C-alpha positions, 0 to 999 in steps of 0.5 A, spaced: 489 498 525 485 501 520 483 508 520 478 512 515 477 508 508 478 510 501 478 507 495 483 509 491 485 505 483 489 499 483 492 498 477 494 490 476 500 487 473 496 486 467 495 492 466 488 493 468 485 498 473 480 496 479 477 500 485 480 498 491 478 499 499 484 501 503 486 506 510 485 512 508 492 515 511 495 508 507 493 510 500 495 517 501 502 516 504 503 511 497 500 516 492 494 512 490 489 515 486 481 516 488 477 511 485 471 513 480 468 508 475 474 502 476 470 496 477 472 493 484 478 488 484 476 481 484 476 477 489 481 471 487 486 477 486 491 478 492 495 486 491 502 487 492 504 490 499 511 492 502 513 490 508 514 497 512 518 496 519 517 501 524 524 504 527 524 502 534 519 497 535 521 493 528 514 491 528 512 490 521 506 493 517 502 491 510 502 497 506 498 495 499 502 499 492 496 499 489 500 502 482 506 498 479 511 504 477 510 508 484 517 509 486 516 506 493 515 499 489 521 500 484 525 503 489 531 501 492 532 497 499 532 501 505 527 506 502 522 510 508 514 512 507 511 516 512 506 511 516 501 514 522 504 510 528 497 508 531 500 507 537 502 515 539 498 518 533 503 521 529 507 520 523 513 515 523 518 514 518 518 507 517 523 503 513 521 499 506 524 492 508 520 488 503 516 488 497 511 482 495 508 481 488 501 480 487 498 474 485 493 471 481 488 464 482 483 462 477 
């Protein structure tokens, strides 16, 4: 389930910046910059994302990580990220369970 959406800067693995549409609360959690003049991300590029695991239910969420230099992306296993739990509308510290890299299809 997504909340309010926002346009953020997605930095591709090759260094090109694009505009990407994602949930605003998730964008805030990963420290994404607001997009202004960047072109839209090509459809053939699948973004990198974090697998965030809920501390009590174990359910996982995919959280796009627009910046490859972000500490959540480069950090150690077991890092936490504060995300909105949509069942309770409160902030919960999810554990980063995995990282899935960007994929580009020609």
